[in-house]
N, CA, C and O of each residue as an XYZ file, in Angstrom:
368
protein
N       0.963     -1.285      0.013
C      -0.123     -0.102      0.089
C       0.984      1.345     -0.059
O       2.007      1.398      0.624
N       0.707      2.158     -0.771
C       1.494      3.502     -0.932
C       1.516      4.010      0.368
O       0.583      3.774      1.135
N       2.490      4.688      0.702
C       2.679      5.510      1.978
C       2.819      6.903      1.808
O       3.871      7.283      1.294
N       1.956      7.765      2.142
C       1.882      9.242      1.923
C       2.632      9.788      3.288
O       2.156      9.575      4.403
N       3.748     10.450      3.091
C       4.249     11.187      4.305
C       3.504     12.509      4.492
O       2.722     13.008      3.683
N       3.820     12.941      5.540
C       3.146     14.356      5.975
C       4.013     15.587      5.236
O       5.056     15.441      4.598
N       3.407     16.650      5.455
C       3.836     17.970      4.522
C       5.088     18.146      5.489
O       5.187     17.880      6.687
N       5.967     18.649      4.639
C       7.298     19.043      5.179
C       7.448     20.487      5.419
O       8.032     20.959      6.394
N       6.857     21.203      4.421
C       6.888     22.899      4.513
C       5.828     23.263      3.306
O       5.357     22.426      2.536
N       5.578     24.516      3.293
C       4.570     24.928      2.291
C       5.194     26.351      1.819
O       5.882     27.088      2.525
N       4.826     26.566      0.541
C       5.172     27.847      0.019
C       3.919     29.019     -0.019
O       2.733     28.699     -0.105
N       4.231     29.936      0.034
C       3.135     31.056      0.105
C       2.457     31.206     -1.290
O       3.075     30.931     -2.318
N       1.174     31.648     -1.299
C       0.530     31.889     -2.414
C       1.126     33.054     -3.218
O       1.650     33.931     -2.532
N       1.140     33.215     -4.522
C       1.489     34.337     -5.129
C       0.532     35.682     -5.208
O      -0.661     35.628     -5.507
N       1.155     36.741     -4.933
C       0.088     37.668     -4.799
C       0.502     38.752     -6.068
O       1.643     38.800     -6.528
N      -0.441     39.468     -6.471
C      -0.169     40.444     -7.506
C       0.311     41.882     -6.816
O       0.470     42.049     -5.607
N       0.505     42.872     -7.843
C       0.667     44.294     -7.167
C      -0.268     44.806     -6.416
O       0.082     45.679     -5.622
N      -1.544     44.445     -6.462
C      -2.595     44.796     -5.599
C      -2.859     44.129     -4.301
O      -3.675     44.500     -3.458
N      -2.023     43.036     -4.237
C      -2.114     41.918     -2.993
C      -3.153     41.102     -2.858
O      -3.564     40.611     -1.806
N      -3.642     40.938     -4.109
C      -4.731     39.863     -4.294
C      -4.090     38.595     -4.684
O      -3.052     38.650     -5.343
N      -4.633     37.376     -4.324
C      -3.987     36.095     -4.589
C      -4.165     35.986     -6.230
O      -5.114     36.436     -6.872
N      -3.109     35.332     -6.708
C      -3.040     35.137     -8.129
C      -2.700     33.564     -8.324
O      -2.894     33.008     -9.405
N      -2.246     32.980     -7.341
C      -1.784     31.530     -7.480
C      -2.243     30.647     -6.343
O      -2.941     31.106     -5.438
N      -1.840     29.321     -6.382
C      -2.353     28.650     -5.336
C      -1.240     28.053     -4.517
O      -0.136     27.871     -5.031
N      -1.471     27.760     -3.342
C      -0.293     27.398     -2.440
C       0.163     25.856     -2.908
O      -0.589     24.886     -2.993
N       1.532     25.890     -3.176
C       2.216     24.734     -3.432
C       2.880     24.095     -2.170
O       3.631     24.769     -1.465
N       2.585     22.729     -1.878
C       2.970     21.939     -0.733
C       3.782     21.129     -1.264
O       3.711     20.722     -2.423
N       4.877     20.746     -0.191
C       5.953     19.538     -0.351
C       5.301     18.516      0.472
O       4.965     18.754      1.632
N       5.099     17.288     -0.147
C       4.866     16.094      0.421
C       5.802     14.947     -0.022
O       6.792     15.095     -0.739
N       5.424     13.965      0.419
C       6.301     12.566      0.208
C       5.519     11.453     -0.001
O       4.789     11.037      0.898
N       5.589     10.865     -1.188
C       4.883      9.696     -1.530
C       5.823      8.442     -1.579
O       6.754      8.581     -2.372
N       5.788      7.316     -0.944
C       6.723      6.268     -1.088
C       8.237      6.886     -1.146
O       9.008      6.497     -2.023
N       8.620      7.831     -0.210
C      10.098      8.231     -0.150
C      10.213      9.278     -1.397
O      11.346      9.738     -1.532
N       9.370      9.672     -2.204
C       9.607     10.726     -3.209
C       9.173     11.946     -2.880
O       7.974     12.068     -2.630
N       9.933     12.953     -2.819
C       9.477     14.277     -2.308
C       8.885     15.011     -3.686
O       9.442     15.028     -4.784
N       7.589     15.619     -3.324
C       6.950     16.219     -4.488
C       6.298     17.476     -4.107
O       5.706     17.484     -3.028
N       6.313     18.506     -4.798
C       5.595     19.655     -4.790
C       4.344     19.771     -5.519
O       4.306     19.855     -6.747
N       3.238     19.777     -4.708
C       1.879     19.623     -5.328
C       1.088     20.858     -4.932
O       1.483     21.546     -3.990
N      -0.112     21.200     -5.671
C      -1.018     22.152     -5.370
C      -1.734     21.758     -4.331
O      -2.048     20.570     -4.250
N      -2.093     22.604     -3.423
C      -2.940     22.374     -2.097
C      -4.407     22.111     -2.548
O      -4.896     22.958     -3.296
N      -5.121     21.114     -2.212
C      -6.423     20.724     -2.631
C      -6.529     19.681     -3.633
O      -7.591     19.105     -3.869
N      -5.376     19.421     -4.254
C      -5.300     18.357     -5.298
C      -5.510     17.082     -4.486
O      -5.279     17.063     -3.277
N      -5.972     15.963     -5.191
C      -6.345     14.849     -4.523
C      -4.843     14.027     -4.546
O      -3.971     14.242     -5.389
N      -4.741     13.051     -3.447
C      -3.447     12.221     -3.435
C      -3.247     11.551     -4.696
O      -2.195     11.742     -5.307
N      -4.152     10.776     -5.157
C      -4.049     10.213     -6.634
C      -3.646     11.008     -7.775
O      -2.992     10.562     -8.718
N      -4.070     12.242     -7.657
C      -3.770     13.124     -9.063
C      -2.079     13.558     -8.691
O      -1.266     13.623     -9.613
N      -1.735     13.792     -7.490
C      -0.177     13.995     -7.317
C       0.445     13.068     -7.447
O       1.558     13.266     -7.935
N       0.098     11.707     -7.114
C       0.816     10.651     -7.379
C       0.895     10.359     -8.862
O       1.956      9.915     -9.301
N      -0.183     10.578     -9.718
C      -0.180     10.321    -11.227
C       0.875     11.200    -11.772
O       1.729     10.740    -12.530
N       0.856     12.630    -11.369
C       1.705     13.710    -11.903
C       3.048     13.322    -11.718
O       3.873     13.839    -12.471
N       3.480     12.420    -10.768
C       4.735     12.010    -10.293
C       5.341     10.843    -10.887
O       6.518     10.497    -10.779
N       4.267     10.182    -11.626
C       4.377      8.865    -12.240
C       4.442      7.703    -11.280
O       4.994      6.651    -11.604
N       3.834      7.901    -10.002
C       3.750      7.030     -8.938
C       2.405      6.298     -9.074
O       1.403      6.979     -8.855
N       2.240      4.985     -9.411
C       0.953      4.307     -9.612
C       0.262      3.784     -8.322
O       0.747      2.986     -7.519
N      -0.861      4.330     -8.272
C      -1.764      3.847     -6.974
C      -3.039      3.088     -7.747
O      -3.806      3.754     -8.442
N      -3.192      1.785     -7.591
C      -4.081      1.103     -8.136
C      -5.515      1.654     -7.965
O      -5.839      2.171     -6.895
N      -6.330      1.559     -8.936
C      -7.825      2.153     -8.710
C      -8.686      1.421     -9.780
O      -8.209      0.867    -10.770
N     -10.142      1.487     -9.438
C     -10.908      0.857    -10.065
C     -12.118      2.012    -10.618
O     -12.426      2.268    -11.783
N     -12.574      2.494     -9.561
C     -13.770      3.640     -9.837
C     -13.504      4.868    -10.198
O     -14.406      5.603    -10.601
N     -12.127      5.308    -10.101
C     -11.391      6.560    -10.213
C     -11.339      6.883    -11.708
O     -10.879      6.007    -12.441
N     -11.730      7.970    -12.220
C     -11.261      8.826    -13.426
C     -11.496     10.051    -13.447
O     -12.597     10.500    -13.127
N     -10.526     10.771    -13.817
C     -10.417     12.003    -13.542
C     -11.467     13.012    -14.375
O     -11.507     14.198    -14.047
N     -12.284     12.531    -15.420
C     -13.123     13.187    -15.772
C     -14.720     12.888    -15.177
O     -15.735     13.417    -15.631
N     -14.672     11.991    -14.147
C     -15.815     11.358    -13.523
C     -15.726     12.042    -12.305
O     -14.650     12.513    -11.935
N     -17.032     12.170    -11.465
C     -17.032     12.638    -10.070
C     -16.420     11.647     -9.269
O     -16.167     10.528     -9.716
N     -16.157     12.011     -8.061
C     -15.386     11.240     -7.261
C     -16.160     10.388     -6.469
O     -16.923     10.967     -5.695
N     -16.169      8.923     -6.454
C     -17.207      7.992     -5.841
C     -16.492      7.417     -4.676
O     -17.090      7.321     -3.605
N     -15.199      7.006     -4.802
C     -14.467      6.367     -3.551
C     -15.117      5.164     -3.038
O     -14.873      4.779     -1.895
N     -16.032      4.462     -3.904
C     -16.649      3.353     -3.619
C     -15.927      1.953     -3.528
O     -16.115      1.134     -2.629
N     -15.070      1.807     -4.600
C     -14.229      0.592     -4.617
C     -13.112      0.190     -3.465
O     -12.734     -0.953     -3.207
N     -12.714      1.321     -2.890
C     -11.528      1.196     -1.928
C     -10.356      0.631     -2.224
O      -9.628      0.267     -1.301
N      -9.940      0.445     -3.668
C      -8.757     -0.011     -4.305
C      -7.728      0.908     -4.122
O      -6.551      0.550     -4.067
N      -8.138      2.241     -4.008
C      -6.806      3.177     -3.758
C      -6.595      3.537     -2.626
O      -6.060      4.641     -2.526
N      -6.899      2.823     -1.402
C      -6.349      2.972     -0.032
C      -5.004      3.414      0.196
O      -4.155      2.598     -0.163
N      -4.611      4.399      0.656
C      -3.153      4.540      1.187
C      -3.104      4.965      2.596
O      -4.122      5.287      3.209
N      -1.951      4.967      3.101
C      -1.585      5.151      4.604
C      -1.143      6.732      4.681
O      -0.152      7.069      4.034
N      -1.715      7.515      5.304
C      -1.442      8.697      5.484
C      -0.791      9.197      6.943
O      -1.443      9.104      7.983
N       0.338      9.648      6.910
C       0.928      9.972      8.208
C       0.215     10.643      9.208
O      -0.263     11.747      8.946
N       0.082     10.175     10.245
C      -0.611     10.924     11.387
C      -2.326     10.590     11.303
O      -3.202     11.241     11.872
N      -2.509      9.449     10.472
C      -4.026      9.136     10.280
C      -4.037      7.657     10.626
O      -3.297      6.854     10.056
N      -4.961      7.299     11.646
C      -4.958      5.769     12.242
C      -5.476      4.835     11.171
O      -5.069      3.693     11.387
N      -6.271      4.930     10.036
C      -6.508      4.197      9.238
C      -6.374      4.525      7.846
O      -6.440      5.730      7.606
N      -6.167      3.598      6.668
C      -6.106      3.781      5.266
C      -7.096      4.883      4.741
O      -8.186      4.961      5.309
N      -6.839      5.666      3.799
C      -7.924      6.670      3.206
C      -7.758      6.417      1.865
O      -6.713      5.945      1.417
N      -8.966      6.771      1.014
C      -8.935      6.637     -0.350
C      -8.145      7.843     -1.010
O      -8.454      9.021     -0.835
N      -7.122      7.416     -1.763
C      -6.217      8.382     -2.382
C      -7.217      9.357     -3.480
O      -7.071     10.576     -3.565
N      -7.949      8.798     -4.053
C      -8.873      9.558     -4.883
C      -9.833     10.588     -4.278
O     -10.324     11.468     -4.985
N     -10.097     10.482     -2.990
C     -11.050     11.431     -2.241
C     -10.400     12.164     -1.249
O     -11.034     13.032     -0.650
N      -9.047     11.911     -0.944
C      -8.377     12.709      0.077
C      -7.507     13.825     -0.626
O      -6.692     13.591     -1.518
N      -7.806     15.125     -0.078
C      -7.243     16.273     -0.691
C      -5.608     16.472     -0.029
O      -5.372     15.975      1.073
N      -4.790     17.038     -0.593
C      -3.475     17.344     -0.090
C      -3.716     18.656      0.712
O      -4.150     19.672      0.170
N      -3.413     18.576      2.015
C      -3.797     20.015      2.668
C      -2.404     20.231      3.617
O      -2.279     21.242      4.308
């Protein structure tokens, strides 16, 4: 089962000259020992896919709504006592 490490640090959002938010926060996470920089709020399965890390899935497809019914994509998340579905768990 893939192991998702905790957040190690985060980068601030980008702001324009008026002080308004123009970008999203990028977070540093670790999946199976590989350090990644991902957009806050993206799902774990999306972050893994972008890094070329395969997480098995059955009901997930990027163009469909998230059901998280099959439970095939369960992953261990640091500081969480039980596995969570990677397709429905956002990076925070």
